[in-house]
PDB file of N, CA, C and O in Angstrom, chain B, residues numbered from 101:
ATOM      1  N   MET B 101     -20.729  -4.598   2.521  1.00  0.00           N
ATOM      2  CA  MET B 101     -19.759  -5.534   1.989  1.00  0.00           C
ATOM      3  C   MET B 101     -20.330  -6.944   1.965  1.00  0.00           C
ATOM      4  O   MET B 101     -19.805  -7.811   1.267  1.00  0.00           O
ATOM      5  N   SER B 102     -21.371  -7.178   2.700  1.00  0.00           N
ATOM      6  CA  SER B 102     -22.090  -8.447   2.689  1.00  0.00           C
ATOM      7  C   SER B 102     -21.183  -9.671   2.735  1.00  0.00           C
ATOM      8  O   SER B 102     -21.247 -10.532   1.857  1.00  0.00           O
ATOM      9  N   GLY B 103     -20.347  -9.743   3.751  1.00  0.00           N
ATOM     10  CA  GLY B 103     -19.576 -10.948   3.988  1.00  0.00           C
ATOM     11  C   GLY B 103     -18.228 -11.035   3.296  1.00  0.00           C
ATOM     12  O   GLY B 103     -17.474 -11.972   3.558  1.00  0.00           O
ATOM     13  N   ASN B 104     -17.902 -10.104   2.433  1.00  0.00           N
ATOM     14  CA  ASN B 104     -16.599 -10.138   1.766  1.00  0.00           C
ATOM     15  C   ASN B 104     -15.499  -9.793   2.755  1.00  0.00           C
ATOM     16  O   ASN B 104     -15.712  -9.036   3.702  1.00  0.00           O
ATOM     17  N   LEU B 105     -14.336 -10.351   2.525  1.00  0.00           N
ATOM     18  CA  LEU B 105     -13.181  -9.990   3.329  1.00  0.00           C
ATOM     19  C   LEU B 105     -12.672  -8.626   2.894  1.00  0.00           C
ATOM     20  O   LEU B 105     -12.779  -8.259   1.724  1.00  0.00           O
ATOM     21  N   VAL B 106     -12.126  -7.886   3.825  1.00  0.00           N
ATOM     22  CA  VAL B 106     -11.567  -6.575   3.508  1.00  0.00           C
ATOM     23  C   VAL B 106     -10.510  -6.711   2.425  1.00  0.00           C
ATOM     24  O   VAL B 106     -10.416  -5.862   1.537  1.00  0.00           O
ATOM     25  N   SER B 107      -9.715  -7.769   2.490  1.00  0.00           N
ATOM     26  CA  SER B 107      -8.633  -7.946   1.516  1.00  0.00           C
ATOM     27  C   SER B 107      -9.143  -8.237   0.106  1.00  0.00           C
ATOM     28  O   SER B 107      -8.386  -8.122  -0.858  1.00  0.00           O
ATOM     29  N   ASP B 108     -10.421  -8.613  -0.025  1.00  0.00           N
ATOM     30  CA  ASP B 108     -11.001  -8.842  -1.350  1.00  0.00           C
ATOM     31  C   ASP B 108     -11.310  -7.534  -2.081  1.00  0.00           C
ATOM     32  O   ASP B 108     -11.422  -7.521  -3.307  1.00  0.00           O
ATOM     33  N   SER B 109     -11.449  -6.435  -1.333  1.00  0.00           N
ATOM     34  CA  SER B 109     -11.871  -5.170  -1.928  1.00  0.00           C
ATOM     35  C   SER B 109     -10.860  -4.037  -1.795  1.00  0.00           C
ATOM     36  O   SER B 109     -10.929  -3.051  -2.529  1.00  0.00           O
ATOM     37  N   TYR B 110      -9.915  -4.175  -0.854  1.00  0.00           N
ATOM     38  CA  TYR B 110      -9.000  -3.070  -0.567  1.00  0.00           C
ATOM     39  C   TYR B 110      -7.549  -3.544  -0.558  1.00  0.00           C
ATOM     40  O   TYR B 110      -7.223  -4.575   0.031  1.00  0.00           O
ATOM     41  N   LYS B 111      -6.685  -2.775  -1.219  1.00  0.00           N
ATOM     42  CA  LYS B 111      -5.244  -3.041  -1.174  1.00  0.00           C
ATOM     43  C   LYS B 111      -4.699  -2.687   0.205  1.00  0.00           C
ATOM     44  O   LYS B 111      -3.863  -3.392   0.769  1.00  0.00           O
ATOM     45  N   LYS B 112      -5.201  -1.576   0.725  1.00  0.00           N
ATOM     46  CA  LYS B 112      -4.747  -1.058   2.012  1.00  0.00           C
ATOM     47  C   LYS B 112      -5.979  -0.740   2.840  1.00  0.00           C
ATOM     48  O   LYS B 112      -6.932  -0.140   2.344  1.00  0.00           O
ATOM     49  N   PHE B 113      -5.955  -1.145   4.111  1.00  0.00           N
ATOM     50  CA  PHE B 113      -7.046  -0.817   5.027  1.00  0.00           C
ATOM     51  C   PHE B 113      -6.443  -0.721   6.417  1.00  0.00           C
ATOM     52  O   PHE B 113      -6.024  -1.720   7.002  1.00  0.00           O
ATOM     53  N   LYS B 114      -6.407   0.505   6.936  1.00  0.00           N
ATOM     54  CA  LYS B 114      -5.770   0.736   8.230  1.00  0.00           C
ATOM     55  C   LYS B 114      -6.689   1.600   9.083  1.00  0.00           C
ATOM     56  O   LYS B 114      -7.068   2.702   8.685  1.00  0.00           O
ATOM     57  N   ALA B 115      -7.044   1.090  10.257  1.00  0.00           N
ATOM     58  CA  ALA B 115      -7.864   1.847  11.201  1.00  0.00           C
ATOM     59  C   ALA B 115      -6.993   2.210  12.400  1.00  0.00           C
ATOM     60  O   ALA B 115      -6.243   1.379  12.912  1.00  0.00           O
ATOM     61  N   THR B 116      -7.103   3.455  12.838  1.00  0.00           N
ATOM     62  CA  THR B 116      -6.311   3.940  13.966  1.00  0.00           C
ATOM     63  C   THR B 116      -7.235   4.599  14.976  1.00  0.00           C
ATOM     64  O   THR B 116      -8.131   5.360  14.609  1.00  0.00           O
ATOM     65  N   ILE B 117      -7.013   4.304  16.248  1.00  0.00           N
ATOM     66  CA  ILE B 117      -7.758   4.931  17.333  1.00  0.00           C
ATOM     67  C   ILE B 117      -6.757   5.707  18.178  1.00  0.00           C
ATOM     68  O   ILE B 117      -5.770   5.145  18.652  1.00  0.00           O
ATOM     69  N   THR B 118      -7.015   7.005  18.365  1.00  0.00           N
ATOM     70  CA  THR B 118      -6.151   7.843  19.190  1.00  0.00           C
ATOM     71  C   THR B 118      -6.982   8.389  20.346  1.00  0.00           C
ATOM     72  O   THR B 118      -8.006   9.035  20.124  1.00  0.00           O
ATOM     73  N   VAL B 119      -6.548   8.134  21.575  1.00  0.00           N
ATOM     74  CA  VAL B 119      -7.252   8.604  22.766  1.00  0.00           C
ATOM     75  C   VAL B 119      -6.353   9.603  23.478  1.00  0.00           C
ATOM     76  O   VAL B 119      -5.212   9.294  23.821  1.00  0.00           O
ATOM     77  N   THR B 120      -6.884  10.818  23.700  1.00  0.00           N
ATOM     78  CA  THR B 120      -6.125  11.887  24.341  1.00  0.00           C
ATOM     79  C   THR B 120      -6.916  12.417  25.532  1.00  0.00           C
ATOM     80  O   THR B 120      -8.058  12.841  25.361  1.00  0.00           O
ATOM     81  N   PRO B 121      -6.340  12.406  26.737  1.00  0.00           N
ATOM     82  CA  PRO B 121      -7.047  12.966  27.890  1.00  0.00           C
ATOM     83  C   PRO B 121      -7.356  14.447  27.662  1.00  0.00           C
ATOM     84  O   PRO B 121      -6.550  15.180  27.088  1.00  0.00           O
ATOM     85  N   LYS B 122      -8.528  14.871  28.118  1.00  0.00           N
ATOM     86  CA  LYS B 122      -8.878  16.289  28.018  1.00  0.00           C
ATOM     87  C   LYS B 122      -7.967  17.077  28.949  1.00  0.00           C
ATOM     88  O   LYS B 122      -7.776  16.700  30.105  1.00  0.00           O
ATOM     89  N   ALA B 123      -7.413  18.156  28.452  1.00  0.00           N
ATOM     90  CA  ALA B 123      -6.388  18.901  29.186  1.00  0.00           C
ATOM     91  C   ALA B 123      -6.932  19.642  30.406  1.00  0.00           C
ATOM     92  O   ALA B 123      -6.276  19.673  31.447  1.00  0.00           O
ATOM     93  N   TYR B 124      -8.109  20.233  30.295  1.00  0.00           N
ATOM     94  CA  TYR B 124      -8.578  21.116  31.361  1.00  0.00           C
ATOM     95  C   TYR B 124      -9.774  20.558  32.112  1.00  0.00           C
ATOM     96  O   TYR B 124     -10.465  21.301  32.809  1.00  0.00           O
ATOM     97  N   GLU B 125     -10.027  19.281  31.986  1.00  0.00           N
ATOM     98  CA  GLU B 125     -11.155  18.676  32.682  1.00  0.00           C
ATOM     99  C   GLU B 125     -10.653  17.464  33.451  1.00  0.00           C
ATOM    100  O   GLU B 125      -9.747  16.759  33.007  1.00  0.00           O
ATOM    101  N   ALA B 126     -11.256  17.235  34.611  1.00  0.00           N
ATOM    102  CA  ALA B 126     -10.808  16.125  35.449  1.00  0.00           C
ATOM    103  C   ALA B 126     -11.105  14.770  34.825  1.00  0.00           C
ATOM    104  O   ALA B 126     -10.302  13.843  34.936  1.00  0.00           O
ATOM    105  N   ASP B 127     -12.243  14.652  34.177  1.00  0.00           N
ATOM    106  CA  ASP B 127     -12.645  13.363  33.616  1.00  0.00           C
ATOM    107  C   ASP B 127     -12.797  13.453  32.110  1.00  0.00           C
ATOM    108  O   ASP B 127     -13.096  14.513  31.559  1.00  0.00           O
ATOM    109  N   GLY B 128     -12.589  12.349  31.472  1.00  0.00           N
ATOM    110  CA  GLY B 128     -12.886  12.257  30.046  1.00  0.00           C
ATOM    111  C   GLY B 128     -11.661  12.330  29.154  1.00  0.00           C
ATOM    112  O   GLY B 128     -10.581  12.771  29.546  1.00  0.00           O
ATOM    113  N   SER B 129     -11.887  11.883  27.957  1.00  0.00           N
ATOM    114  CA  SER B 129     -10.854  11.892  26.924  1.00  0.00           C
ATOM    115  C   SER B 129     -11.500  12.172  25.581  1.00  0.00           C
ATOM    116  O   SER B 129     -12.714  12.044  25.426  1.00  0.00           O
ATOM    117  N   ARG B 130     -10.698  12.545  24.634  1.00  0.00           N
ATOM    118  CA  ARG B 130     -11.157  12.717  23.256  1.00  0.00           C
ATOM    119  C   ARG B 130     -10.665  11.512  22.465  1.00  0.00           C
ATOM    120  O   ARG B 130      -9.530  11.060  22.618  1.00  0.00           O
ATOM    121  N   VAL B 131     -11.553  11.008  21.617  1.00  0.00           N
ATOM    122  CA  VAL B 131     -11.223   9.830  20.817  1.00  0.00           C
ATOM    123  C   VAL B 131     -11.320  10.206  19.349  1.00  0.00           C
ATOM    124  O   VAL B 131     -12.321  10.771  18.908  1.00  0.00           O
ATOM    125  N   LEU B 132     -10.281   9.891  18.598  1.00  0.00           N
ATOM    126  CA  LEU B 132     -10.256  10.142  17.156  1.00  0.00           C
ATOM    127  C   LEU B 132     -10.090   8.805  16.450  1.00  0.00           C
ATOM    128  O   LEU B 132      -9.126   8.077  16.687  1.00  0.00           O
ATOM    129  N   TRP B 133     -11.042   8.494  15.583  1.00  0.00           N
ATOM    130  CA  TRP B 133     -10.990   7.271  14.780  1.00  0.00           C
ATOM    131  C   TRP B 133     -10.634   7.675  13.362  1.00  0.00           C
ATOM    132  O   TRP B 133     -11.285   8.545  12.784  1.00  0.00           O
ATOM    133  N   THR B 134      -9.618   7.060  12.798  1.00  0.00           N
ATOM    134  CA  THR B 134      -9.183   7.359  11.436  1.00  0.00           C
ATOM    135  C   THR B 134      -9.116   6.056  10.651  1.00  0.00           C
ATOM    136  O   THR B 134      -8.605   5.049  11.140  1.00  0.00           O
ATOM    137  N   VAL B 135      -9.639   6.086   9.424  1.00  0.00           N
ATOM    138  CA  VAL B 135      -9.580   4.914   8.554  1.00  0.00           C
ATOM    139  C   VAL B 135      -8.949   5.337   7.239  1.00  0.00           C
ATOM    140  O   VAL B 135      -9.431   6.253   6.572  1.00  0.00           O
ATOM    141  N   GLU B 136      -7.870   4.663   6.873  1.00  0.00           N
ATOM    142  CA  GLU B 136      -7.217   4.888   5.581  1.00  0.00           C
ATOM    143  C   GLU B 136      -7.435   3.640   4.741  1.00  0.00           C
ATOM    144  O   GLU B 136      -7.303   2.519   5.234  1.00  0.00           O
ATOM    145  N   PHE B 137      -7.771   3.839   3.466  1.00  0.00           N
ATOM    146  CA  PHE B 137      -7.993   2.674   2.618  1.00  0.00           C
ATOM    147  C   PHE B 137      -7.629   2.986   1.177  1.00  0.00           C
ATOM    148  O   PHE B 137      -7.635   4.140   0.750  1.00  0.00           O
ATOM    149  N   GLU B 138      -7.312   1.933   0.441  1.00  0.00           N
ATOM    150  CA  GLU B 138      -7.053   2.033  -0.992  1.00  0.00           C
ATOM    151  C   GLU B 138      -7.817   0.893  -1.652  1.00  0.00           C
ATOM    152  O   GLU B 138      -7.614  -0.277  -1.328  1.00  0.00           O
ATOM    153  N   LYS B 139      -8.686   1.247  -2.571  1.00  0.00           N
ATOM    154  CA  LYS B 139      -9.523   0.251  -3.237  1.00  0.00           C
ATOM    155  C   LYS B 139      -8.720  -0.552  -4.253  1.00  0.00           C
ATOM    156  O   LYS B 139      -7.777  -0.044  -4.860  1.00  0.00           O
ATOM    157  N   ILE B 140      -9.109  -1.808  -4.429  1.00  0.00           N
ATOM    158  CA  ILE B 140      -8.493  -2.643  -5.457  1.00  0.00           C
ATOM    159  C   ILE B 140      -8.941  -2.180  -6.842  1.00  0.00           C
ATOM    160  O   ILE B 140      -8.155  -2.149  -7.789  1.00  0.00           O
ATOM    161  N   ARG B 141     -10.233  -1.817  -6.939  1.00  0.00           N
ATOM    162  CA  ARG B 141     -10.803  -1.334  -8.207  1.00  0.00           C
ATOM    163  C   ARG B 141     -11.644  -0.094  -7.932  1.00  0.00           C
ATOM    164  O   ARG B 141     -12.059   0.140  -6.797  1.00  0.00           O
ATOM    165  N   HIS B 142     -11.894   0.694  -8.959  1.00  0.00           N
ATOM    166  CA  HIS B 142     -12.683   1.920  -8.807  1.00  0.00           C
ATOM    167  C   HIS B 142     -14.149   1.645  -8.495  1.00  0.00           C
ATOM    168  O   HIS B 142     -14.818   2.493  -7.903  1.00  0.00           O
ATOM    169  N   ASP B 143     -14.663   0.476  -8.882  1.00  0.00           N
ATOM    170  CA  ASP B 143     -16.076   0.184  -8.647  1.00  0.00           C
ATOM    171  C   ASP B 143     -16.362  -0.344  -7.238  1.00  0.00           C
ATOM    172  O   ASP B 143     -17.517  -0.612  -6.908  1.00  0.00           O
ATOM    173  N   VAL B 144     -15.341  -0.496  -6.415  1.00  0.00           N
ATOM    174  CA  VAL B 144     -15.525  -0.921  -5.028  1.00  0.00           C
ATOM    175  C   VAL B 144     -16.076   0.258  -4.235  1.00  0.00           C
ATOM    176  O   VAL B 144     -15.601   1.386  -4.366  1.00  0.00           O
ATOM    177  N   GLU B 145     -17.088  -0.019  -3.406  1.00  0.00           N
ATOM    178  CA  GLU B 145     -17.699   1.047  -2.605  1.00  0.00           C
ATOM    179  C   GLU B 145     -16.755   1.505  -1.488  1.00  0.00           C
ATOM    180  O   GLU B 145     -15.900   0.748  -1.028  1.00  0.00           O
ATOM    181  N   ASP B 146     -16.930   2.756  -1.064  1.00  0.00           N
ATOM    182  CA  ASP B 146     -16.204   3.237   0.106  1.00  0.00           C
ATOM    183  C   ASP B 146     -16.656   2.414   1.317  1.00  0.00           C
ATOM    184  O   ASP B 146     -17.808   1.982   1.366  1.00  0.00           O
ATOM    185  N   PRO B 147     -15.780   2.195   2.281  1.00  0.00           N
ATOM    186  CA  PRO B 147     -16.119   1.333   3.418  1.00  0.00           C
ATOM    187  C   PRO B 147     -16.959   2.044   4.487  1.00  0.00           C
ATOM    188  O   PRO B 147     -16.569   2.097   5.654  1.00  0.00           O
ATOM    189  N   VAL B 148     -18.103   2.585   4.088  1.00  0.00           N
ATOM    190  CA  VAL B 148     -18.969   3.275   5.053  1.00  0.00           C
ATOM    191  C   VAL B 148     -19.559   2.309   6.073  1.00  0.00           C
ATOM    192  O   VAL B 148     -20.033   2.735   7.126  1.00  0.00           O
ATOM    193  N   TRP B 149     -19.536   1.015   5.772  1.00  0.00           N
ATOM    194  CA  TRP B 149     -20.036   0.006   6.705  1.00  0.00           C
ATOM    195  C   TRP B 149     -19.277   0.045   8.024  1.00  0.00           C
ATOM    196  O   TRP B 149     -19.809  -0.345   9.063  1.00  0.00           O
ATOM    197  N   ILE B 150     -18.036   0.516   7.980  1.00  0.00           N
ATOM    198  CA  ILE B 150     -17.255   0.550   9.222  1.00  0.00           C
ATOM    199  C   ILE B 150     -17.827   1.589  10.188  1.00  0.00           C
ATOM    200  O   ILE B 150     -17.729   1.422  11.403  1.00  0.00           O
ATOM    201  N   ILE B 151     -18.419   2.653   9.661  1.00  0.00           N
ATOM    202  CA  ILE B 151     -19.045   3.666  10.520  1.00  0.00           C
ATOM    203  C   ILE B 151     -20.224   3.052  11.259  1.00  0.00           C
ATOM    204  O   ILE B 151     -20.372   3.248  12.465  1.00  0.00           O
ATOM    205  N   ASP B 152     -21.066   2.307  10.541  1.00  0.00           N
ATOM    206  CA  ASP B 152     -22.206   1.643  11.180  1.00  0.00           C
ATOM    207  C   ASP B 152     -21.742   0.655  12.246  1.00  0.00           C
ATOM    208  O   ASP B 152     -22.310   0.598  13.337  1.00  0.00           O
ATOM    209  N   SER B 153     -20.723  -0.112  11.934  1.00  0.00           N
ATOM    210  CA  SER B 153     -20.191  -1.078  12.900  1.00  0.00           C
ATOM    211  C   SER B 153     -19.637  -0.369  14.128  1.00  0.00           C
ATOM    212  O   SER B 153     -19.854  -0.809  15.257  1.00  0.00           O
ATOM    213  N   LEU B 154     -18.929   0.719  13.907  1.00  0.00           N
ATOM    214  CA  LEU B 154     -18.347   1.479  15.008  1.00  0.00           C
ATOM    215  C   LEU B 154     -19.433   2.062  15.906  1.00  0.00           C
ATOM    216  O   LEU B 154     -19.327   1.997  17.131  1.00  0.00           O
ATOM    217  N   ILE B 155     -20.466   2.626  15.311  1.00  0.00           N
ATOM    218  CA  ILE B 155     -21.566   3.198  16.094  1.00  0.00           C
ATOM    219  C   ILE B 155     -22.206   2.124  16.969  1.00  0.00           C
ATOM    220  O   ILE B 155     -22.442   2.352  18.155  1.00  0.00           O
ATOM    221  N   ASN B 156     -22.486   0.963  16.398  1.00  0.00           N
ATOM    222  CA  ASN B 156     -23.079  -0.130  17.179  1.00  0.00           C
ATOM    223  C   ASN B 156     -22.152  -0.582  18.301  1.00  0.00           C
ATOM    224  O   ASN B 156     -22.603  -0.839  19.417  1.00  0.00           O
ATOM    225  N   TYR B 157     -20.874  -0.678  18.009  1.00  0.00           N
ATOM    226  CA  TYR B 157     -19.888  -1.080  19.012  1.00  0.00           C
ATOM    227  C   TYR B 157     -19.846  -0.076  20.166  1.00  0.00           C
ATOM    228  O   TYR B 157     -19.842  -0.469  21.333  1.00  0.00           O
ATOM    229  N   LEU B 158     -19.815   1.205  19.843  1.00  0.00           N
ATOM    230  CA  LEU B 158     -19.756   2.233  20.884  1.00  0.00           C
ATOM    231  C   LEU B 158     -21.027   2.260  21.723  1.00  0.00           C
ATOM    232  O   LEU B 158     -20.964   2.497  22.930  1.00  0.00           O
ATOM    233  N   LYS B 159     -22.174   2.022  21.106  1.00  0.00           N
ATOM    234  CA  LYS B 159     -23.430   1.948  21.864  1.00  0.00           C
ATOM    235  C   LYS B 159     -23.388   0.795  22.859  1.00  0.00           C
ATOM    236  O   LYS B 159     -23.850   0.933  23.992  1.00  0.00           O
ATOM    237  N   GLU B 160     -22.840  -0.333  22.446  1.00  0.00           N
ATOM    238  CA  GLU B 160     -22.715  -1.475  23.352  1.00  0.00           C
ATOM    239  C   GLU B 160     -21.789  -1.145  24.517  1.00  0.00           C
ATOM    240  O   GLU B 160     -22.084  -1.480  25.664  1.00  0.00           O
ATOM    241  N   ILE B 161     -20.676  -0.493  24.222  1.00  0.00           N
ATOM    242  CA  ILE B 161     -19.735  -0.106  25.283  1.00  0.00           C
ATOM    243  C   ILE B 161     -20.407   0.865  26.245  1.00  0.00           C
ATOM    244  O   ILE B 161     -20.268   0.719  27.459  1.00  0.00           O
ATOM    245  N   ASP B 162     -21.133   1.853  25.727  1.00  0.00           N
ATOM    246  CA  ASP B 162     -21.847   2.805  26.582  1.00  0.00           C
ATOM    247  C   ASP B 162     -22.796   2.073  27.521  1.00  0.00           C
ATOM    248  O   ASP B 162     -22.861   2.377  28.712  1.00  0.00           O
ATOM    249  N   GLY B 163     -23.531   1.109  26.978  1.00  0.00           N
ATOM    250  CA  GLY B 163     -24.466   0.348  27.802  1.00  0.00           C
ATOM    251  C   GLY B 163     -23.767  -0.399  28.924  1.00  0.00           C
ATOM    252  O   GLY B 163     -24.253  -0.420  30.055  1.00  0.00           O
ATOM    253  N   VAL B 164     -22.645  -1.003  28.624  1.00  0.00           N
ATOM    254  CA  VAL B 164     -21.883  -1.737  29.642  1.00  0.00           C
ATOM    255  C   VAL B 164     -21.344  -0.778  30.695  1.00  0.00           C
ATOM    256  O   VAL B 164     -21.418  -1.063  31.890  1.00  0.00           O
ATOM    257  N   LEU B 165     -20.803   0.353  30.263  1.00  0.00           N
ATOM    258  CA  LEU B 165     -20.240   1.316  31.211  1.00  0.00           C
ATOM    259  C   LEU B 165     -21.317   1.916  32.106  1.00  0.00           C
ATOM    260  O   LEU B 165     -21.112   2.060  33.311  1.00  0.00           O
ATOM    261  N   ILE B 166     -22.452   2.263  31.533  1.00  0.00           N
ATOM    262  CA  ILE B 166     -23.549   2.828  32.328  1.00  0.00           C
ATOM    263  C   ILE B 166     -24.061   1.789  33.317  1.00  0.00           C
ATOM    264  O   ILE B 166     -24.312   2.110  34.479  1.00  0.00           O
ATOM    265  N   TYR B 167     -24.217   0.549  32.868  1.00  0.00           N
ATOM    266  CA  TYR B 167     -24.690  -0.526  33.744  1.00  0.00           C
ATOM    267  C   TYR B 167     -23.727  -0.737  34.909  1.00  0.00           C
ATOM    268  O   TYR B 167     -24.162  -1.007  36.028  1.00  0.00           O
ATOM    269  N   SER B 168     -22.435  -0.617  34.661  1.00  0.00           N
ATOM    270  CA  SER B 168     -21.444  -0.859  35.712  1.00  0.00           C
ATOM    271  C   SER B 168     -21.446   0.242  36.777  1.00  0.00           C
ATOM    272  O   SER B 168     -20.897   0.048  37.861  1.00  0.00           O
ATOM    273  N   LEU B 169     -22.051   1.385  36.484  1.00  0.00           N
ATOM    274  CA  LEU B 169     -22.117   2.470  37.463  1.00  0.00           C
ATOM    275  C   LEU B 169     -23.161   2.209  38.539  1.00  0.00           C
ATOM    276  O   LEU B 169     -23.101   2.797  39.619  1.00  0.00           O
ATOM    277  N   PHE B 170     -24.105   1.341  38.255  1.00  0.00           N
ATOM    278  CA  PHE B 170     -25.209   1.106  39.198  1.00  0.00           C
ATOM    279  C   PHE B 170     -25.082  -0.193  39.922  1.00  0.00           C
ATOM    280  O   PHE B 170     -25.934  -0.527  40.745  1.00  0.00           O
TER     281      PHE B 170
END
């Protein structure tokens, strides 16, 4: 998207995070990330950039959590 605002390319953009504790395990949860969007025009690219951003964000969180264990 190279600096464009989400509202410049999408009529609707909704991200949802659902965290559910694992039923049969003492530790851990399952996380579901959902993104709903509606493009303003057909030539607007799908927002795959959010996947890259999410991966980087989760890697940073993992690093912080692992560091805090030691």
